[in-house]
C-alpha positions as CSV (number, residue, x, y, z in Angstrom):
1,X,134.5,15.3,48.8
2,X,135.3,18.2,46.5
3,X,135.8,17.6,42.8
4,X,139.6,18.3,43.1
5,X,139.8,15.6,45.9
6,X,138.0,13.0,43.7
7,X,140.4,13.8,40.8
8,X,143.5,13.4,43.0
9,X,142.2,10.1,44.3
10,X,141.6,8.8,40.8
11,X,145.1,9.9,39.7
12,X,146.6,8.1,42.7
13,X,144.8,4.8,41.9
14,X,145.8,5.0,38.2
15,X,149.4,5.6,39.3
16,X,149.4,2.6,41.5
17,X,147.9,0.4,38.8
18,X,150.6,1.6,36.4
19,X,153.4,0.7,38.8
20,X,151.9,-2.8,39.5
21,X,151.7,-3.4,35.7
22,X,155.3,-2.3,35.3
23,X,156.5,-4.6,38.1
24,X,154.6,-7.6,36.5
25,X,156.3,-7.0,33.2
26,X,159.7,-6.8,34.8
27,X,159.1,-10.1,36.6
28,X,158.1,-11.8,33.3
29,X,161.3,-10.6,31.6
30,X,163.6,-11.7,34.4
31,X,161.9,-15.1,34.8
32,X,160.4,-16.1,31.4
33,X,159.5,-19.7,32.5
34,X,155.9,-20.6,31.6
35,X,153.4,-21.3,34.3
36,X,152.3,-24.9,34.4
37,X,149.0,-26.2,35.8
38,X,147.0,-29.4,35.6
39,X,143.3,-29.6,35.4
40,X,141.2,-32.8,35.9
41,X,137.6,-33.0,34.8
42,X,135.0,-35.8,34.8
43,X,134.1,-37.3,31.5
44,X,131.9,-40.1,30.2
45,X,134.8,-41.1,27.9
46,X,138.0,-43.0,28.7
47,X,140.9,-41.1,30.2
48,X,142.7,-38.8,27.9
49,X,145.2,-35.9,28.3
50,X,145.9,-32.9,26.2
51,X,148.2,-29.9,26.6
52,X,146.9,-26.4,25.9
53,X,148.9,-23.1,25.8
54,X,146.9,-20.4,27.5
55,X,147.7,-16.8,28.6
56,X,148.9,-18.2,31.9
57,X,151.2,-20.8,30.3
58,X,151.0,-24.5,29.6
59,X,148.0,-26.3,30.9
60,X,147.5,-30.0,31.0
61,X,143.9,-31.1,30.9
62,X,143.1,-34.7,32.0
63,X,139.7,-36.3,31.7
64,X,138.8,-38.6,34.6
65,X,136.4,-41.3,33.3
66,X,133.1,-41.8,35.0
67,X,130.3,-44.3,34.3
68,X,127.9,-43.1,31.7
69,X,124.9,-44.5,33.6
70,X,125.5,-43.9,37.3
71,X,128.3,-41.3,37.0
72,X,130.5,-43.0,39.5
73,X,134.3,-42.8,39.0
74,X,135.7,-45.8,37.2
75,X,138.5,-48.0,38.6
76,X,140.6,-50.4,36.6
77,X,137.6,-52.4,35.6
78,X,135.2,-51.0,33.1
79,X,133.4,-52.0,29.9
80,X,132.1,-50.5,26.7
81,X,128.6,-51.1,25.5
82,X,128.5,-53.3,22.5
83,X,126.1,-51.0,20.7
84,X,126.5,-47.4,21.9
85,X,130.2,-47.6,23.1
86,X,129.3,-45.8,26.4
87,X,131.7,-46.4,29.2
88,X,130.2,-48.6,32.0
89,X,131.2,-49.6,35.5
90,X,130.8,-53.2,36.6
91,X,127.4,-52.5,38.3
92,X,125.9,-51.0,35.1
93,X,127.2,-53.6,32.7
94,X,124.9,-56.4,31.5
95,X,126.4,-59.4,29.8
96,X,124.3,-60.9,27.1
97,X,125.5,-63.4,24.5
98,X,129.0,-62.9,25.8
99,X,128.9,-59.2,25.0
100,X,128.6,-56.2,27.3
101,X,125.5,-54.0,27.0
102,X,124.0,-51.0,28.9
103,X,120.4,-51.7,30.0
104,X,119.0,-49.3,27.4
105,X,120.7,-51.0,24.5
106,X,119.8,-54.5,25.9
107,X,116.1,-53.6,25.9
108,X,116.1,-51.8,22.5
109,X,118.2,-54.4,20.6
110,X,117.6,-57.7,22.3
111,X,115.3,-58.5,25.3
112,X,112.9,-56.1,27.0
113,X,111.6,-57.9,30.1
114,X,109.7,-56.2,32.9
115,X,110.3,-57.1,36.5
116,X,106.9,-58.7,36.6
117,X,107.6,-61.0,33.6
118,X,111.0,-61.8,35.2
119,X,109.5,-63.0,38.5
120,X,106.9,-65.1,36.7
121,X,109.6,-66.5,34.5
122,X,111.7,-67.5,37.6
123,X,108.6,-69.2,39.0
124,X,108.1,-71.2,35.7
125,X,111.8,-72.2,35.8
126,X,111.1,-73.8,39.2
127,X,107.9,-75.6,38.0
128,X,105.6,-73.1,39.9
129,X,103.0,-72.2,37.3
130,X,99.7,-72.2,39.1
131,X,98.3,-68.7,39.4
132,X,97.6,-69.0,43.1
133,X,101.1,-70.2,43.9
134,X,102.8,-67.5,41.8
135,X,100.5,-64.9,43.5
136,X,101.6,-66.2,46.9
137,X,105.2,-65.8,46.1
138,X,105.2,-62.6,44.2
139,X,102.0,-60.7,45.3
140,X,101.3,-60.1,41.6
141,X,97.6,-59.9,40.8
142,X,96.2,-63.1,39.1
143,X,95.2,-61.2,36.0
144,X,98.7,-59.8,35.6
145,X,100.2,-63.3,36.1
146,X,98.1,-64.6,33.3
147,X,99.1,-61.7,31.1
148,X,102.8,-62.4,31.9
149,X,102.4,-66.0,31.0
150,X,100.8,-65.1,27.7
151,X,103.6,-62.6,26.9
152,X,106.3,-65.1,27.8
153,X,104.8,-67.6,25.5
154,X,104.6,-65.1,22.6
155,X,108.2,-64.2,23.2
156,X,109.1,-68.0,23.1
157,X,110.6,-67.8,26.6
158,X,108.2,-70.5,27.9
159,X,106.3,-73.3,26.2
160,X,103.3,-75.4,27.2
161,X,103.3,-79.1,26.3
162,X,100.2,-81.3,26.5
163,X,100.6,-84.7,28.1
164,X,98.5,-87.7,28.9
165,X,96.3,-87.1,25.8
166,X,95.8,-83.4,26.7
167,X,94.7,-84.0,30.2
168,X,97.8,-82.4,31.7
169,X,99.6,-79.2,30.4
170,X,103.2,-78.7,31.5
171,X,104.9,-75.3,31.3
172,X,108.7,-75.4,30.6
173,X,111.3,-72.8,29.8
174,X,112.8,-72.7,26.4
175,X,116.5,-72.1,25.8
176,X,115.8,-68.4,25.2
177,X,114.0,-68.4,28.6
178,X,117.1,-69.6,30.4
179,X,119.2,-67.0,28.6
180,X,116.6,-64.3,29.6
181,X,116.9,-65.3,33.3
182,X,120.7,-65.2,33.3
183,X,120.6,-61.8,31.5
184,X,118.0,-60.1,33.6
185,X,119.3,-61.4,36.9
186,X,122.1,-58.8,36.4
187,X,119.4,-56.1,36.0
188,X,116.9,-57.0,38.8
189,X,119.0,-59.3,41.0
190,X,120.0,-56.5,43.4
191,X,116.5,-55.1,43.8
192,X,115.3,-55.5,47.4
193,X,111.9,-56.9,46.4
194,X,113.5,-59.4,44.1
195,X,115.9,-60.5,46.9
196,X,112.8,-61.0,49.2
197,X,111.1,-63.0,46.5
198,X,114.3,-65.1,46.2
199,X,114.3,-65.9,49.9
200,X,110.6,-66.9,49.8
201,X,111.3,-69.1,46.8
202,X,114.2,-70.9,48.4
203,X,112.1,-71.5,51.5
204,X,109.3,-73.0,49.5
205,X,111.5,-75.2,47.4
206,X,113.3,-76.4,50.6
207,X,109.9,-77.4,52.1
208,X,108.9,-79.3,49.0
209,X,112.2,-81.2,49.1
210,X,111.7,-82.2,52.7
211,X,108.2,-83.5,52.0
């Protein structure tokens, strides 16, 4: 294409753009109503709305609350962590001492119990304290069971009492131990391996009752 042809095409495009701009201005003058639009966006905070005037008109921005842990949309039921104020769904809320916590704050401010310690603690609550019996139920190695027992004693979750002049030692849960079980059941209770352990435990206890 010759130089004159390119210039003519450029002038034509510019002319068309000028006409479109003029038509848009005329439309705005004849119909001055602002353009409304609504925007929803996920947020780890509770629902809030705000209105913002933009070049396109008035915009309403609404935050849709989602769980700060699993990021699932929240329904009507939600909680705020007692320590960090994060918004939590029911599944991610842990009730401890009648207050809601996220798991992170529960561990850092109150109790930090591993799953292994939790399973051993459940066994102790059901008078199953022999290493071989706990191993059969949980598949935890004997040395790890002994380590868990030691740590549970240090944390004052279990206590060992001597009876019959020291010939028999009986392991029992303390009040803090029962609180720990009720708290961490909310954390580990839905885990598949814990559910399997629970079924095996119920079967064992049932057999003992029949005997």
